[in-house]
C-alpha angles and dihedrals in degrees: 000000000000100000101052130081103289091230096052088047092052092049092047093050094043090052091052091044093055090054094047104041095144094054090045091056091049092052094047092047090053091049092050090048094051093043091051091047093051101037109018134263100278111097091198091065098030112065094187091054091045091055091049092048090050089053090049092052091045089055090050093244112175114258091237090060091052093049093049093049092052093046090052089054094049092046096248088119129032118249146142115296114235130190129207116256130198121187131177133202151135129265133196113319092018095289112169118236128193114191125197122189148128133250145177090207115038097186092053094048095047091050092051094047091048088053091052091052092050092046093054101044097266137105136221112244136208123271109281095020095117108359092094089065093065131070128189116248133166110246123192119180121196127182117244094241093060100065146344127263093243094050093046093047092054092050100046101037091053088051094052107269118159101209146352124214117198121208130171092260098043152305131296117204120199125201140171109263092250092054097046098095094047092050094045091050091049090053093048093045088054088060096255116130113208118227089213131005125174144125101256137184108248122195120234091224134015131219119222115230129180140168118002095359091051091049092048090049092051091050090053091048092050091049093050094045090048091058110104093224095054119093102170137009117198120188142162104230125128108213124175124240088243093058091045092051091046090052092049091049094048 
């Protein structure tokens, strides 16, 4: 949820993740398999695989599951072949959405995603309709009780970070995509464990939503993120913490 406070987004996603552990494992396994197929089975030389493995470990996935997923990607074990999928569309209030996922049946997945858009007052768009609004940036989020702003700034700026945003609950470090791994490694080597670290698609501009439109948007996001073929949903809405908490409570 690119437009919201990073910390409310992390809490929202972690809450959904805890309730959908099985689907989370399925998504991470697919991502590891695809990453290993495209870039090899060594996480040290395959950043995409490394990020997926970090997610798997963060979700307490058994080591055997991780190994099997990688071996399926490299062809050492048989398994279903998945392809990457990118879809674009508009949500309530004209919010732009960029969806990344994987599928073994493109027609089925596109049909199901189109249905979710229609059900929640949105519509699936054509390729290129919103992708130009988003740019990749490394995003590393660290809770406030894990470090100080001065210490973190010294670590990440020396490693190549572009910016640090300080909020009450923590710090968000931004990097160019090519510098993400170096900055993340510098943070970890300093003994600081990120709460979230990933190259994300960040919108150039955000749209403020509130009330019914915000609630409708959050329902659409939950439906998309719950779909087993969807890995990431990037969007450009700005939704308040109050609306996010109301949605979670309702």
